[in-house]
N, C-alpha and C positions, 0 to 999 in steps of 0.2 A: 596542476602537471597536465600539458595538452597531451592529446593522444599520442601525436608524434615522438612525445619523448619520452612515455611511458616503453612505447615499443624499443626503444633504443636501450632502456636502463639496463639489462642484461644481455651479454655477449651469446652469440651463437651456441658456445661450447657448453655455457650455464644453462641454457636453455635445453640443448639435447640430453646434459647429465640430468636436468628433471624431468625430464618424459621418461626417459630411460629408469630412474629412480620409481617414478608412480607404475610404470606396469612390471617391475621385477617387483613391488612390495604389494601389489592391489589386491591380493589374493590373502593376503593378515588382514585386509579391511570389509567390514561388510560392503562398501559401496566404493566407485571411484573416489567420489567428494570426498570420504573420508581419508583415504589413502594423501590426496593433495596436501588436505588440511594439516596430517601429519609431517608430510615431508617440506612443504613450503617453508618452515622456518629454518630448515637446516640448508 
């Protein structure tokens, strides 16, 4: 998949929700990367 196709894979609303979830839950994980890894499948 090319970079431009990957950039449009998710809607802006889904991206915003994912970012918001990471910031809301990052205190529950040792690192931000840990929070991202846990939230990404959702």
